[in-house]
KEVOMAR-492416 format. One record per atom (N, C-alpha, C, CB): residue number from 1; residue in one letter; x, y, z. Coordinates in nm, 3 decimals. Glycine has a CB too. Layout:
   n res      xx      yy      zz
 NUM   A       X       Y       Z
...
//
This chain:
   n res      xx      yy      zz
   1   M  -0.035   1.131  -1.365
   1   M   0.051   1.172  -1.259
   1   M   0.059   1.071  -1.176
   1   M   0.014   1.286  -1.191
   2   S   0.194   1.079  -1.123
   2   S   0.212   0.992  -1.043
   2   S   0.206   1.053  -0.916
   2   S   0.319   0.926  -1.070
   3   R   0.193   1.023  -0.767
   3   R   0.206   1.126  -0.675
   3   R   0.292   1.123  -0.579
   3   R   0.108   1.147  -0.624
   4   K   0.374   1.195  -0.551
   4   K   0.493   1.239  -0.489
   4   K   0.498   1.214  -0.341
   4   K   0.511   1.379  -0.516
   5   W   0.476   1.065  -0.308
   5   W   0.502   1.030  -0.154
   5   W   0.574   1.095  -0.093
   5   W   0.549   0.918  -0.124
   6   K   0.515   1.143   0.022
   6   K   0.624   1.215   0.146
   6   K   0.659   1.105   0.232
   6   K   0.550   1.344   0.254
   7   I   0.763   1.165   0.358
   7   I   0.760   1.095   0.491
   7   I   0.600   1.075   0.541
   7   I   0.849   1.191   0.603
   8   P   0.533   0.998   0.635
   8   P   0.463   1.046   0.729
   8   P   0.541   1.108   0.846
   8   P   0.382   0.949   0.766
   9   D   0.448   1.192   0.889
   9   D   0.535   1.255   1.022
   9   D   0.530   1.180   1.120
   9   D   0.495   1.385   1.081
  10   C   0.486   1.103   1.169
  10   C   0.580   1.005   1.272
  10   C   0.700   0.933   1.218
  10   C   0.494   0.886   1.330
  11   L   0.705   0.973   1.119
  11   L   0.904   0.930   1.109
  11   L   0.990   1.020   1.011
  11   L   0.941   0.750   1.031
  12   K   0.935   1.141   1.091
  12   K   1.001   1.245   1.030
  12   K   1.172   1.264   1.117
  12   K   0.886   1.388   1.045
  13   P   1.186   1.238   1.246
  13   P   1.276   1.241   1.320
  13   P   1.377   1.119   1.274
  13   P   1.221   1.241   1.453
  14   K   1.318   0.988   1.218
  14   K   1.346   0.834   1.188
  14   K   1.410   0.842   1.068
  14   K   1.219   0.735   1.177
  15   V   1.325   0.884   0.968
  15   V   1.394   0.911   0.857
  15   V   1.414   1.031   0.729
  15   V   1.365   0.823   0.817
  16   S   1.529   1.057   0.688
  16   S   1.533   1.206   0.662
  16   S   1.566   1.169   0.523
  16   S   1.644   1.313   0.753
  17   D   1.610   1.050   0.436
  17   D   1.609   1.047   0.312
  17   D   1.452   1.046   0.270
  17   D   1.693   0.932   0.267
  18   E   1.381   1.094   0.147
  18   E   1.241   1.100   0.113
  18   E   1.303   1.026   0.011
  18   E   1.146   1.239   0.090
  19   D   1.386   0.974  -0.055
  19   D   1.392   0.898  -0.222
  19   D   1.412   0.751  -0.145
  19   D   1.561   0.957  -0.361
  20   A   1.499   0.725  -0.062
  20   A   1.507   0.608  -0.013
  20   A   1.392   0.548   0.064
  20   A   1.608   0.610   0.055
  21   F   1.295   0.656   0.149
  21   F   1.135   0.660   0.161
  21   F   1.054   0.613   0.079
  21   F   1.087   0.770   0.167
  22   R   1.059   0.650  -0.026
  22   R   0.951   0.632  -0.161
  22   R   1.022   0.525  -0.230
  22   R   0.928   0.778  -0.274
  23   K   1.119   0.466  -0.210
  23   K   1.218   0.344  -0.259
  23   K   1.117   0.248  -0.207
  23   K   1.393   0.329  -0.187
  24   W   1.135   0.227  -0.049
  24   W   1.099   0.136   0.042
  24   W   0.984   0.121  -0.002
  24   W   1.109   0.162   0.176
  25   L   0.847   0.200  -0.025
  25   L   0.745   0.261  -0.028
  25   L   0.714   0.133  -0.134
  25   L   0.743   0.428  -0.059
  26   D   0.799   0.204  -0.266
  26   D   0.707   0.144  -0.401
  26   D   0.737   0.002  -0.394
  26   D   0.753   0.207  -0.567
  27   R   0.897  -0.058  -0.335
  27   R   0.897  -0.153  -0.394
  27   R   0.761  -0.310  -0.274
  27   R   1.090  -0.170  -0.417
  28   K   0.721  -0.214  -0.134
  28   K   0.672  -0.306  -0.088
  28   K   0.548  -0.315  -0.125
  28   K   0.690  -0.309   0.022
  29   A   0.492  -0.200  -0.206
  29   A   0.373  -0.194  -0.271
  29   A   0.374  -0.294  -0.383
  29   A   0.346  -0.057  -0.317
  30   K   0.470  -0.289  -0.482
  30   K   0.479  -0.410  -0.542
  30   K   0.510  -0.555  -0.516
  30   K   0.535  -0.389  -0.605
  31   S   0.545  -0.571  -0.423
  31   S   0.584  -0.698  -0.349
  31   S   0.443  -0.712  -0.315
  31   S   0.700  -0.693  -0.217
  32   V   0.358  -0.636  -0.225
  32   V   0.245  -0.714  -0.163
  32   V   0.124  -0.713  -0.321
  32   V   0.175  -0.613   0.015
  33   R   0.141  -0.661  -0.411
  33   R   0.052  -0.661  -0.531
  33   R   0.090  -0.785  -0.577
  33   R   0.067  -0.544  -0.640
  34   K   0.211  -0.846  -0.589
  34   K   0.265  -0.980  -0.670
  34   K   0.235  -1.111  -0.553
  34   K   0.467  -0.962  -0.714
  35   R   0.208  -1.049  -0.440
  35   R   0.181  -1.141  -0.358
  35   R   0.028  -1.225  -0.382
  35   R   0.194  -1.071  -0.229
  36   D  -0.054  -1.092  -0.394
  36   D  -0.200  -1.055  -0.385
  36   D  -0.204  -1.153  -0.518
  36   D  -0.257  -0.866  -0.393
  37   R  -0.162  -1.163  -0.654
  37   R  -0.182  -1.208  -0.766
  37   R  -0.161  -1.376  -0.733
  37   R  -0.087  -1.132  -0.873
  38   K  -0.082  -1.460  -0.640
  38   K  -0.062  -1.550  -0.640
  38   K  -0.174  -1.604  -0.581
  38   K   0.040  -1.565  -0.606
  39   R  -0.214  -1.553  -0.457
  39   R  -0.307  -1.551  -0.322
  39   R  -0.452  -1.536  -0.411
  39   R  -0.269  -1.396  -0.192
  40   N  -0.468  -1.563  -0.529
  40   N  -0.599  -1.498  -0.630
  40   N  -0.695  -1.350  -0.537
  40   N  -0.745  -1.668  -0.662
  41   V  -0.642  -1.289  -0.485
  41   V  -0.673  -1.169  -0.386
  41   V  -0.660  -1.051  -0.480
  41   V  -0.564  -1.155  -0.248
  42   P  -0.792  -0.982  -0.484
  42   P  -0.825  -0.845  -0.604
  42   P  -0.663  -0.747  -0.609
  42   P  -0.995  -0.706  -0.522
  43   V  -0.617  -0.777  -0.716
  43   V  -0.527  -0.625  -0.726
  43   V  -0.553  -0.495  -0.752
  43   V  -0.446  -0.625  -0.808
  44   L  -0.499  -0.430  -0.664
  44   L  -0.529  -0.301  -0.655
  44   L  -0.447  -0.221  -0.686
  44   L  -0.564  -0.269  -0.557
  45   S  -0.449  -0.084  -0.776
  45   S  -0.356  -0.006  -0.813
  45   S  -0.236   0.004  -0.703
  45   S  -0.419   0.119  -0.843
  46   L  -0.136   0.028  -0.770
  46   L   0.003   0.055  -0.654
  46   L  -0.038   0.206  -0.575
  46   L   0.193   0.080  -0.760
  47   S  -0.066   0.302  -0.584
  47   S  -0.172   0.432  -0.537
  47   S  -0.226   0.348  -0.471
  47   S  -0.276   0.524  -0.639
  48   V  -0.329   0.303  -0.433
  48   V  -0.435   0.229  -0.340
  48   V  -0.342   0.154  -0.231
  48   V  -0.540   0.110  -0.434
  49   M  -0.254   0.120  -0.314
  49   M  -0.181  -0.010  -0.195
  49   M  -0.068   0.088  -0.143
  49   M  -0.093  -0.191  -0.282
  50   K   0.028   0.186  -0.230
  50   K   0.092   0.278  -0.117
  50   K   0.012   0.363  -0.013
  50   K   0.171   0.376  -0.183
  51   Q  -0.109   0.396  -0.015
  51   Q  -0.186   0.503   0.033
  51   Q  -0.199   0.396   0.211
  51   Q  -0.363   0.544  -0.094
  52   A  -0.267   0.278   0.132
  52   A  -0.302   0.177   0.243
  52   A  -0.152   0.169   0.384
  52   A  -0.323  -0.002   0.138
  53   I  -0.070   0.106   0.273
  53   I   0.077   0.108   0.332
  53   I   0.129   0.258   0.457
  53   I   0.183   0.116   0.171
  54   V   0.098   0.378   0.404
  54   V   0.167   0.477   0.428
  54   V   0.024   0.479   0.590
  54   V   0.191   0.617   0.272
  55   S  -0.095   0.486   0.556
  55   S  -0.229   0.465   0.655
  55   S  -0.157   0.369   0.776
  55   S  -0.385   0.369   0.563
  56   A  -0.114   0.281   0.735
  56   A  -0.026   0.170   0.815
  56   A   0.064   0.223   0.924
  56   A   0.069   0.093   0.718
  57   I   0.134   0.274   0.829
  57   I   0.247   0.375   0.905
  57   I   0.220   0.433   0.996
  57   I   0.298   0.473   0.845
  58   E   0.119   0.529   0.987
  58   E   0.085   0.637   1.011
  58   E  -0.013   0.582   1.208
  58   E  -0.011   0.702   0.845
  59   R  -0.048   0.508   1.145
  59   R  -0.157   0.428   1.305
  59   R  -0.051   0.319   1.363
  59   R  -0.350   0.307   1.246
  60   S   0.047   0.289   1.353
  60   S   0.175   0.261   1.376
  60   S   0.220   0.346   1.475
  60   S   0.249   0.268   1.264
  61   N   0.266   0.419   1.426
  61   N   0.318   0.562   1.484
  61   N   0.497   0.577   1.496
  61   N   0.245   0.580   1.655
  62   G   0.529   0.421   1.368
  62   G   0.659   0.371   1.358
  62   G   0.702   0.296   1.407
  62   G   0.729   0.423   1.371
  63   C   0.621   0.217   1.494
  63   C   0.627   0.092   1.598
  63   C   0.577  -0.048   1.549
  63   C   0.537   0.125   1.726
  64   D   0.640  -0.137   1.598
  64   D   0.557  -0.271   1.518
  64   D   0.418  -0.282   1.575
  64   D   0.635  -0.434   1.545
  65   F   0.358  -0.342   1.523
  65   F   0.171  -0.367   1.539
  65   F   0.195  -0.444   1.638
  65   F   0.059  -0.450   1.408
  66   Y   0.254  -0.561   1.612
  66   Y   0.263  -0.687   1.727
  66   Y   0.292  -0.656   1.888
  66   Y   0.391  -0.786   1.683
  67   T   0.408  -0.557   1.898
  67   T   0.487  -0.595   1.990
  67   T   0.508  -0.451   2.050
  67   T   0.612  -0.677   1.937
  68   G   0.455  -0.350   2.014
  68   G   0.458  -0.231   2.000
  68   G   0.644  -0.182   2.011
  68   G   0.347  -0.174   2.115
  69   E   0.711  -0.236   2.003
  69   E   0.854  -0.217   1.964
  69   E   0.894  -0.136   1.864
  69   E   0.907  -0.325   1.934
  70   P   0.982  -0.020   1.913
  70   P   0.995   0.072   1.756
  70   P   1.083  -0.020   1.655
  70   P   1.094   0.247   1.776
  71   L   1.029   0.077   1.557
  71   L   1.131   0.006   1.494
  71   L   1.269   0.077   1.394
  71   L   1.047  -0.083   1.413
  72   D   1.318  -0.033   1.357
  72   D   1.460   0.106   1.310
  72   D   1.438   0.103   1.127
  72   D   1.701   0.029   1.367
  73   W   1.443   0.209   1.095
  73   W   1.349   0.308   0.966
  73   W   1.451   0.312   0.936
  73   W   1.254   0.456   0.970
  74   H   1.588   0.380   1.008
  74   H   1.741   0.362   0.914
  74   H   1.758   0.287   0.851
  74   H   1.853   0.345   0.960
  75   L   1.697   0.171   0.823
  75   L   1.772   0.035   0.800
  75   L   1.673   0.027   0.598
  75   L   1.708  -0.139   0.978
  76   I   1.590   0.097   0.640
  76   I   1.483   0.100   0.499
  76   I   1.603   0.113   0.402
  76   I   1.349   0.253   0.480
  77   S   1.587   0.036   0.248
  77   S   1.654   0.065   0.123
  77   S   1.788   0.009   0.162
  77   S   1.655   0.224   0.076
  78   K   1.820  -0.037   0.295
  78   K   1.979  -0.039   0.306
  78   K   1.997  -0.204   0.317
  78   K   2.050   0.058   0.458
  79   W   1.930  -0.299   0.270
  79   W   1.958  -0.431   0.253
  79   W   2.022  -0.495   0.135
  79   W   1.854  -0.484   0.270
  80   V   2.149  -0.566   0.129
  80   V   2.200  -0.591   0.035
  80   V   2.205  -0.768  -0.014
  80   V   2.317  -0.522   0.060
  81   G   2.111  -0.807  -0.090
  81   G   2.124  -0.896  -0.105
  81   G   2.252  -1.016  -0.113
  81   G   2.069  -0.872  -0.167
  82   S   2.363  -0.941  -0.182
  82   S   2.531  -0.986  -0.191
  82   S   2.556  -1.040  -0.070
  82   S   2.647  -0.862  -0.214
  83   E   2.552  -0.953   0.035
  83   E   2.589  -0.930   0.172
  83   E   2.552  -1.068   0.272
  83   E   2.507  -0.792   0.220
  84   E   2.432  -1.141   0.249
  84   E   2.346  -1.205   0.299
  84   E   2.448  -1.367   0.293
  84   E   2.191  -1.181   0.212
  85   G   2.505  -1.412   0.210
  85   G   2.570  -1.514   0.188
  85   G   2.701  -1.512   0.309
  85   G   2.609  -1.511   0.032
  86   T   2.780  -1.425   0.341
  86   T   2.886  -1.442   0.388
  86   T   2.903  -1.471   0.536
  86   T   2.944  -1.350   0.351
  87   S   2.744  -1.414   0.624
  87   S   2.726  -1.435   0.785
  87   S   2.592  -1.415   0.754
  87   S   2.804  -1.329   0.911
  88   A   2.522  -1.522   0.690
  88   A   2.385  -1.499   0.646
  88   A   2.303  -1.484   0.834
  88   A   2.322  -1.664   0.520
  89   N   2.331  -1.554   0.903
  89   N   2.250  -1.521   1.036
  89   N   2.344  -1.424   1.109
  89   N   2.214  -1.662   1.136
  90   D   2.429  -1.360   1.096
  90   D   2.417  -1.219   1.157
  90   D   2.399  -1.130   1.088
  90   D   2.509  -1.177   1.222
  91   Y   2.392  -1.140   0.938
  91   Y   2.364  -1.058   0.874
  91   Y   2.193  -1.010   0.896
  91   Y   2.412  -1.106   0.752
  92   R   2.161  -1.089   0.865
  92   R   1.993  -1.093   0.883
  92   R   1.914  -0.997   1.012
  92   R   1.952  -1.264   0.920
  93   R   2.033  -1.117   1.103
  93   R   1.998  -1.053   1.246
  93   R   1.987  -0.871   1.224
  93   R   2.146  -1.102   1.371
  94   K   2.097  -0.822   1.218
  94   K   2.135  -0.678   1.189
  94   K   1.974  -0.628   1.115
  94   K   2.297  -0.666   1.065
  95   F   1.878  -0.668   1.069
  95   F   1.803  -0.669   0.979
  95   F   1.680  -0.680   1.026
  95   F   1.832  -0.749   0.899
  96   W   1.672  -0.747   1.181
  96   W   1.521  -0.813   1.250
  96   W   1.429  -0.683   1.265
  96   W   1.543  -0.896   1.433
  97   M   1.494  -0.563   1.300
  97   M   1.412  -0.483   1.302
  97   M   1.371  -0.363   1.178
  97   M   1.448  -0.442   1.410
  98   L   1.387  -0.431   1.079
  98   L   1.369  -0.325   0.953
  98   L   1.234  -0.327   0.944
  98   L   1.439  -0.362   0.803
  99   P   1.132  -0.242   0.904
  99   P   1.011  -0.246   0.908
  99   P   0.973  -0.329   0.768
  99   P   0.957  -0.105   0.929
 100   S   0.880  -0.347   0.800
 100   S   0.779  -0.475   0.712
 100   S   0.664  -0.425   0.705
 100   S   0.754  -0.630   0.781
 101   V   0.586  -0.513   0.596
 101   V   0.412  -0.453   0.578
 101   V   0.392  -0.626   0.556
 101   V   0.350  -0.305   0.396
 102   D   0.252  -0.632   0.689
 102   D   0.190  -0.771   0.667
 102   D   0.095  -0.732   0.635
 102   D   0.175  -0.872   0.762
 103   H   0.025  -0.816   0.492
 103   H  -0.090  -0.798   0.491
 103   H  -0.252  -0.841   0.591
 103   H  -0.078  -0.832   0.390
 104   D  -0.369  -0.780   0.597
 104   D  -0.464  -0.810   0.684
 104   D  -0.568  -0.819   0.588
 104   D  -0.484  -0.716   0.797
 105   F  -0.592  -0.957   0.590
 105   F  -0.708  -1.077   0.499
 105   F  -0.873  -1.047   0.544
 105   F  -0.669  -1.280   0.557
 106   T  -0.839  -0.951   0.696
 106   T  -0.968  -0.964   0.749
 106   T  -1.118  -0.923   0.595
 106   T  -0.958  -0.831   0.903
 107   D  -1.061  -0.860   0.526
 107   D  -1.122  -0.797   0.411
 107   D  -1.064  -0.778   0.297
 107   D  -1.160  -0.693   0.435
 108   P  -1.050  -0.911   0.220
 108   P  -0.984  -0.917   0.088
 108   P  -1.004  -0.785  -0.032
 108   P  -1.043  -1.054   0.028
 109   A  -1.112  -0.786  -0.020
 109   A  -1.199  -0.666  -0.126
 109   A  -1.087  -0.492  -0.123
 109   A  -1.419  -0.624  -0.021
 110   K  -1.043  -0.475   0.010
 110   K  -1.020  -0.312   0.095
 110   K  -0.837  -0.407   0.159
 110   K  -1.212  -0.251   0.295
 111   P  -0.793  -0.303   0.035
 111   P  -0.670  -0.333   0.176
 111   P  -0.579  -0.323   0.286
 111   P  -0.622  -0.352   0.174
 112   A  -0.567  -0.354   0.374
 112   A  -0.521  -0.337   0.454
 112   A  -0.374  -0.394   0.531
 112   A  -0.608  -0.345   0.488
 113   F  -0.353  -0.322   0.587
 113   F  -0.182  -0.378   0.615
 113   F  -0.142  -0.305   0.758
 113   F  -0.048  -0.315   0.468
 114   H  -0.026  -0.389   0.847
 114   H   0.044  -0.374   0.965
 114   H   0.157  -0.339   0.949
 114   H   0.048  -0.469   1.037
 115   I   0.166  -0.283   1.018
 115   I   0.363  -0.225   1.012
 115   I   0.425  -0.331   1.110
 115   I   0.411  -0.020   1.098
 116   C   0.493  -0.420   1.075
 116   C   0.569  -0.490   1.199
 116   C   0.717  -0.500   1.169
 116   C   0.512  -0.646   1.228
 117   S   0.793  -0.589   1.235
 117   S   0.928  -0.591   1.218
 117   S   0.999  -0.726   1.139
 117   S   0.978  -0.573   1.357
 118   W   1.099  -0.669   1.030
 118   W   1.094  -0.798   0.967
 118   W   1.102  -0.933   1.029
 118   W   1.181  -0.797   0.888
 119   R   1.106  -0.974   1.158
 119   R   1.127  -1.071   1.249
 119   R   0.984  -1.108   1.248
 119   R   1.196  -1.031   1.388
 120   M   0.953  -1.046   1.300
 120   M   0.795  -1.067   1.321
 120   M   0.728  -1.127   1.236
 120   M   0.724  -0.960   1.331
 121   N   0.667  -1.046   1.125
 121   N   0.667  -1.073   1.028
 121   N   0.741  -1.245   0.957
 121   N   0.712  -0.954   1.001
 122   D   0.832  -1.219   0.957
 122   D   0.893  -1.399   0.905
 122   D   0.828  -1.475   0.979
 122   D   1.065  -1.453   0.930
 123   S   0.795  -1.424   1.138
 123   S   0.737  -1.545   1.244
 123   S   0.613  -1.606   1.186
 123   S   0.692  -1.486   1.403
 124   K   0.560  -1.459   1.176
 124   K   0.407  -1.497   1.148
 124   K   0.376  -1.537   1.038
 124   K   0.318  -1.404   1.162
 125   N   0.466  -1.523   0.955
 125   N   0.415  -1.557   0.809
 125   N   0.288  -1.551   0.764
 125   N   0.441  -1.674   0.777
 126   D   0.238  -1.626   0.697
 126   D   0.094  -1.622   0.649
 126   D  -0.024  -1.626   0.707
 126   D   0.076  -1.698   0.583
 127   Q   0.043  -1.658   0.888
 127   Q  -0.072  -1.717   0.981
 127   Q  -0.199  -1.549   1.012
 127   Q   0.033  -1.795   1.174
 128   S  -0.307  -1.635   1.054
 128   S  -0.411  -1.504   1.072
 128   S  -0.323  -1.490   1.233
 128   S  -0.638  -1.543   1.070
 129   I  -0.351  -1.371   1.298
 129   I  -0.320  -1.284   1.446
 129   I  -0.369  -1.448   1.562
 129   I  -0.475  -1.083   1.472
 130   P  -0.520  -1.486   1.546
 130   P  -0.577  -1.574   1.621
 130   P  -0.470  -1.732   1.619
 130   P  -0.737  -1.584   1.558
 131   E  -0.395  -1.776   1.498
 131   E  -0.328  -1.884   1.458
 131   E  -0.213  -1.841   1.507
 131   E  -0.330  -1.922   1.319
 132   F  -0.139  -1.749   1.513
 132   F   0.006  -1.717   1.527
 132   F  -0.024  -1.729   1.719
 132   F   0.067  -1.527   1.434
 133   L  -0.120  -1.636   1.738
 133   L  -0.115  -1.658   1.888
 133   L  -0.138  -1.747   1.939
 133   L  -0.170  -1.601   1.951
 134   Q  -0.203  -1.904   1.918
 134   Q  -0.226  -2.035   1.941
 134   Q  -0.064  -2.070   1.898
 134   Q  -0.364  -2.107   1.848
 135   L   0.009  -2.069   1.832
 135   L   0.059  -2.120   1.825
 135   L   0.208  -2.078   1.944
 135   L   0.041  -2.131   1.700
 136   A   0.214  -1.945   1.958
 136   A   0.304  -1.871   2.033
 136   A   0.312  -1.948   2.173
 136   A   0.256  -1.717   2.043
 137   A   0.122  -1.936   2.205
 137   A   0.103  -2.022   2.332
 137   A   0.133  -2.146   2.351
 137   A  -0.005  -2.029   2.365
 138   K   0.142  -2.219   2.226
 138   K   0.177  -2.340   2.238
 138   K   0.351  -2.399   2.257
 138   K   0.113  -2.384   2.125
 139   V   0.435  -2.298   2.198
 139   V   0.574  -2.289   2.251
 139   V   0.566  -2.218   2.382
 139   V   0.672  -2.213   2.152
 140   K   0.516  -2.109   2.437
 140   K   0.561  -2.118   2.551
 140   K   0.506  -2.247   2.685
 140   K   0.537  -1.981   2.579
 141   T   0.403  -2.266   2.655
 141   T   0.346  -2.411   2.733
 141   T   0.482  -2.476   2.681
 141   T   0.168  -2.502   2.669
 142   H   0.525  -2.567   2.604
 142   H   0.648  -2.675   2.560
 142   H   0.704  -2.601   2.644
 142   H   0.722  -2.701   2.403
 143   L   0.790  -2.454   2.641
 143   L   0.926  -2.498   2.642
 143   L   0.902  -2.364   2.834
 143   L   1.066  -2.442   2.440
 144   G   0.781  -2.328   2.850
 144   G   0.805  -2.319   2.968
 144   G   0.855  -2.154   3.016
 144   G   0.904  -2.430   2.989
 145   G   0.925  -2.187   3.153
 145   G   1.034  -2.132   3.197
 145   G   1.180  -2.143   3.137
 145   G   1.033  -2.171   3.307
 146   V   1.214  -2.253   3.030
 146   V   1.312  -2.310   2.982
 146   V   1.370  -2.173   2.923
 146   V   1.279  -2.433   2.889
 147   R   1.503  -2.148   2.974
 147   R   1.630  -2.064   2.902
 147   R   1.712  -2.147   2.766
 147   R   1.758  -2.037   3.036
 148   P   1.715  -2.103   2.698
 148   P   1.807  -2.105   2.611
 148   P   1.938  -2.084   2.655
 148   P   1.778  -2.028   2.525
//
């Protein structure tokens, strides 16, 4: 019997549609499992993955793990891929604060995740936190106080 996933308490003021939340959670868990298979990481059940993602949401209190910024939970399950082509950059920017799941590979046998914005997850990509911080420091050193 499958578990009926509920919206974590920290998201209740931000997300009212349980179906949208469950749809988002299901897609994220399946996406992580698919990537894990490609990376030869032990593949765990969807239920275990979903519980790990919900735990990450609860730890984050609905905010970005890396920046502490509030995430826009109203955006979950709203991305329309066909809209992206019209004005790709503008459309993508609207979703920068979309909650995303970042895999923490500290212990590959145990699923651990961080919740962060899509912008942050896209920027960090597959780097570890120390690698990402090293890159960020290089950018800061190179650009210094330069403002675009």
